[in-house]
N, C-alpha and C positions, 0 to 999 in steps of 0.2 A: 441448531435448535432455535425456534422462533422465540423472540422475547415476549414475555407475558405482560409486563408493566413498564411504565416509564415514570421516573421520579423527577419531580420539580421541587425546587426550594423557592418559597415566595415570602416576601416581607409583608407583614400585615400590621394593622393597628391592634392595640390591646383590646379594644371594644369588639373588633371583628373576631378575634380569637376566642374571647369569652363567649360571644354569642354562638359561635360554631360549637364549642365544647358543651354549652348548655343544651343545644339542640341534640347533640349526640347522647348526652345524659338522659334527656327526656325519652329519646327513642329506645335506649337500652332499658329504661325502667318500664316503658310501655310493653316491650317484648317480654320482659321477665314477668310482668303482671299477667299477660295473656297465657304464658306457659304455665304459671302457677294455677290460674283458673281452669285451664284445660286438664291439668293433672287432678285437681280436686274433683272435677266433673266426671272424668273418665276412669279414675282409679278408685273404686269404692273400697271401704274397709273389707278385709278378708280376701281380696283378690290375690291369686298366687303370685309369687315373686317373678316367675317366668313371664306370666301374662302382663304384670305391671311393667316389667322391663321392656316388653314389646310395645306397650302403649307409650311409654316415655320416649322410646326411640322414634315412634311415629310422630309424636308431638314435635320432637326436635327437627325431624325432617320437614314437617309442615312449616315450622318457623323459618328454616333455611330457605324454603321456596318463597316464603313471604318477604324475606330480605331481598331475594333476587328480583322479585316483581316490584319492589319499592313499597309494599304495604308496611314493612318495618324498615327503619332507616339503615340498620346495619352499622358498620364501622364508620369512622369519620371519613375515610377514603371513599366508602360507598356513597355517603351523603354528598360529598363534593363531586364525585363522578357524575351523579344524576344532575346536579346543578350545572356542571360544565356542559353537558349535552343540551340542557335547556337554554343556557346562555348562548351557545353557538346557534341554536335554532332561532332565538330571539333576534340575533344580529344578522341572520341570513348567511352564516358562515359554515353551516353544517352540510358540507358538500365535498366532493373530490377536488383536491388541490394538486397541481403539478409538484413534482419534487424540486425543492430549491437547489441551487448550485451547491456542490460539495463543500461542507464545512460552514455554510452560512447560518444554519439554525443551531449549530452546536456551540457557538460562542456564548460565554456567560454574559449576564448583564443586559442592559438596554442596548438597542441598536446604536451604532456609531452616529454621532452628531446630535443626539437627543440628551436632554438633561435627566437626572434622576427624577422619577415621578413624585417622590417625596423623600425628605431626608430621614435617615434613621435617627431615633432619639426623640426628644421632647417635641411634640407637635407633629410628628410624622410616624413612620413605622418603627415600632419598638420591639417587635417580635418577628421571628422567622419560623416558618413551619414547613414540613415536608408533605407533599401530596403525591400519592401513587395513583396514576391513572392507567386504565387498560392501554396497552401499547398503541393500538390503532387510534384511540381517542387522543392520546398524548401527541401522536404524530400529526393528527389533524389540527390540534391547537397550535403546534409549532409552525405548520405550513400556513395556516390561516393568518397568523400574526405576521409572518414574513411577507406574503404576497399582498396583504392588505396595506402594509406599511412601505412597500418597496419604493414607490414613486416618491413619497414624502422623504424617505431616508436619503435617496439619491439627491433630491433637491437640497436637503440640509447639508449634504457633503459639498455640493457646489457652493452653497452659501458660506460654509466655513472656509473653503478655499479662497473666497473673495474677501470675507470680513474677519475670519478667525473666530475662535470660540470664546474669546474673552480671557481675562487674567485668571479667574478662578479655575476654569477648565484647563488652562495651560499648566497651572501649578499642579493640579491633580494628575494630569497625564505625565508631567515631568517626574513626580514622585513615583508613579507606577513604573516608569521606564528607567528610573535611575539617572535622570538628567539633572544637573545642578539647577536649583531654582533660579539663580541669577540669569542663566542662559534662557530659561523659559520666559522670564519677565522681559528680557531684551527682545526676544522674538515677538512676544505679544505686543510690546510697545511699538515695534516697527510697522505694525499694520494700521491702516486708516480706521478710525472709529466708524462703526455702522450708524447711519442716520436712523431716526425713529421709524421711517417708512420701512427700512430693511429689517429692523427689529420686529416690527409687526408682521412682516412676511414670515420671519423665522418662527414666531409664536404660532401662526396659523399652520405652518408645516408641522411643528411639534405636536399640535393637537390632533393631527391625522395619523400619528404613529401609534400603533397598537402592539403591545408586547404580550408575551405569554403571561407575565405577571399581572398585567392589566386584566386579562381574561380570567385568570384564576381568582383574583381578588373580587371581581364582579360576581363570579360563581359562588365564592364563599359568602358574600353578602346575600346572594339569592338563597343559598341553602339555609342561612340563619333566619331569613324571613319566612321561609316556606311553612305552610300549615301541615299538620299531621294528616296523612291520608286515612280515609275510612277503612276499617277492616270489613271485608264482605261477610255477609251472614253465613255463607257456607264455611268460612274459616273459623267461625265462632262455634260451629257445631261439633 
């Protein structure tokens, strides 16, 4: 059976999450107001129960169509999905991508060799949220992030082989892999220190890495900034 959706877990700031939830609340209220107005307009006093039920069913069907076309925002996932499509188009990434090597896009977290884009906690990402995208769109997001970042990630791996990742990264990886911290520190200390010119090269490479989280956060910000679409006159009738 073909998969219908793909779930992502993304770290966001409190402000981004609040803005997205506020957008969803506005869209839900706008839809509810439209439904209430249509019922008041199309169901006069004295209409039979059967006729009134048919009208209400028709109104609900029209509202559902308007969610599909984007005239109403729909669920939070609906809002983010539209913003993801817009973000991919804006970056020139909305196209067919080759399939990455097996297992490459399934690994959690940021690509190897890159730092966290922002720490969790004060001053960084304080919340995590789940996003469900249509499967084909989610697959495009993963493939676009992989192929866009591939050359930079490989160069960062070469850089790390030459200079190491530094003490902080060594300690985090040691903790993750169950290696004693003393051994990780000894290994890191045995590498030559990277000169400033090498550090600048690493920073430029890191700036070229695009992750699925980066794309989704940009889409969430885009969704929160988006203005409400106009409701066509025929939908008001």
